[in-house]
Each structure stands twice: as structure tokens, then as C-alpha cells.
N, C-alpha and C positions, 0 to 999 in steps of 0.2 A: 199330694196328701195334705200339705199346708194349705192349698187353695179350697179344699173341702171344707177345712176347719173354718176359715174366713166366709166361705160360702154359707155354712150352717149358722154362724152368728149373724151375718146379714139377713138370712130368712127368719131368725128367731126374732131379730130386731122389727122386720116388716110385721111379723104376727102380732107381736106385742103393740105396735103403732097401730094396727088395724083393730085390735080389740080392745083399746083403751077409749073409754067414752071422752068427749070432749069437755072439758069443764067451762068452756067459753060459751057465750050466747051463740045461737044458731048462726052458721056462717052465712055471709051473703054470697049467693052464686055469682060467679063471674059468667058473663054471658058471651060465648065463644063466637055466636052468630053476630053480636053487636060490635065485637072487636076483631072481626075478621080480616082486618089490615095485614098486608104482607110484612112479617116482621123477621125476615131472614137476614136482612142487612142492617140491623139496629146497631148503631155505635155504642160501645159500653161507657156509661157515665158513672163516676164515682163520687162519693162525698163522705167527709170524715164524720164519725160518731165519737161520743164521749160516754157511753153508757158502761159503767162498771160497778160490780158488787163485790166486796171481800168479807165472807162470812164462812165460819167454821171450818178455817183452814183451807178454804179455795177461794180464788178470785176468778170471776167470770166478766169478760170484756167483750163488747160488741166494738170491734175495731175497724168496721167499714161496711158500707153499703154499696152496691153497684147494680145497675140494670144492664144485664149482659146480652139480651137478645134471645133468640128461640133456641140456640145451640151453644153448649158450652164443652169444649174439650178440655176434659181433665187428665189427671196423671195416668189413670188407668181405664177410663171409658169417656165416651161422649153422652152428655145428657142432652135430651131433646124435651122442651116444654110444649105444652098445647098452645100457649100463648107466647108469653116471655118470662125469662127468668129473672127475678129479683133476687140478688145473692146478699146474705148477711153474713159478715166474717167474724167469727168468734174465736177468742183465745181462752184457755182454761189453764189456771196456774195453781200448783200446789203450794200454799203459803203456811203450811202447818208445822214445818220444822222437821219433819218425819216422812218416811215413804207412806203413801196411802193410795187406794184404789178409788177410780171414779166412781164405781159401783155404789161406794159409801157416801157419796157426795150429797148436798143439799139440793142440788138442780137436776132437772131431766130435760136435756136438749132435745131428745126425740119427740116431745110434746111440744115444740116451739110453734109459735104462730107470728104472723107479720100482721100489722094493723096499717092500713094506708090513712091518708089526710081526710078521708071521707067516713072513716070508721069501719070501712069493710075488712074482714078478717080473712087470712089464707093460712091454710095448714102447711107445715114443712112437707115437702114431696121427696127431697134427697138431700144428701151430702157428700162434699168431697173432702176426704181428711187430707190435711196439708202437713202430715208428719210420716215418718216411717211406719208401714202398716205392722211391722213385727212388734211395735209397741202396744198394739191395740189391746191386748189382754194383760199388759203388765202394769204394775203400779208406778205411779208418777214418783220421782225422786223428789226430796225437797227443793223448792224453787223451779221445779221443772214446769215448762209451760207447752202445751200443745194446741194447734190451731184447725179449726175445720170451717168450710164454707157451708152455710145451710141454704139450701136452694127452695125457692117459693115460686110456683108457677101463678102469675099474676097477668092481669090484663096490660097491654101497652099504655104506657103514660101515666100510670100510678105515681103516687109520692108517698114512699115509706115513711111513717110517722113513729111507729113502735114496734118493738121486737119483745115478744113475751115468751118467757120460759116458765115451765113449772117448778115450785119449789119441793121439799121432800113430801109434802101432802098434796101436791099437784095444784096448788093455789098459784094463780098467775102472779109473775113478777114481771113488770113491764120495764124496758129499756127505752129511753128516748133516743130517737135516731136524729 
């Protein structure tokens, strides 16, 4: 029964993502034919990032970026990219001093974008929650942090430059990576 609850929440999130128009410029297509190299044995490469915003009782931090290859084994499933996964790790913290729900936050992670060093933009394709899924629909306690890996399907060899989330009005807020 609990699995159906999470499945329906995931389906709702996918519908919302599919129906939300992009606030960014037209996305640059990634050419699968031009980047058809074998990507199954790519070594993961990571680098630290410093992007952090503390606003309206919430702190959002981009804590890392890694180039993870075509397949990622998550806690509950395996994710497979058409090309390769570029993963941005994000931590959300309640800094308000009281319990609050992420639904009331000033940011929208589901509309995230990744921008490479050439200015190409990539939509969020999936996410791997890094906390107990039982907390998914529960309020954050004061000071509580939760982390998520956001997965972007990108061509091999890109250099991630910016991570963009939408604010409460879906205006883009970039984090330098």
C-alpha cells in the first residue's frame, strides 16, 4: 500500500514536470549520433562546488558534481542515460527555527537545469533521494537537512558550469559549479 502512495507521488511529479513550460531559452539539443562513443566504462570524476543560498528559512546548497557514466546504481533502482549522467548533489536545510514543509519553500528543484561551459542547457531527467523515503511527505524539523542527487543526461565530456533552480516564481537562480 505504501509503495502505491510513493508511486502516485512520483507519477504526479512527472506530470507536473512534463506540463510545466520551460522558463529558459530554447534548449540546445544534444546530438546522440555525434556523441555515439561507448560510454559504458566511464570513470566517475567529481569536483567540489560552493553554491549556497539561505533565504526565507531554507538553505539550498549544491554540494558536488560528478560525471558518472551511462548507468548509476541507486538505492532503489538503476538509472540509465541515453548518453552519460552528470550528477549534481544538492542539500536542502530548514533554517527557520520551526517545522516546515518543502512544499512551502521558495525553490523548485524539479525544474532544475544544468548549463555547461559552452552555454548548452540540459533539463533534469531524474533524481536519487539520499534520505529515508518515509520522510518524503513529512515536514522538515528545525535544522534538518535532506540531500538528493539530481541527474542530467548530457553528452560525454561536457564541463558543468552552472546549476539553475527555479525560485517561487519559477525565475532562474543560478549556482556556480
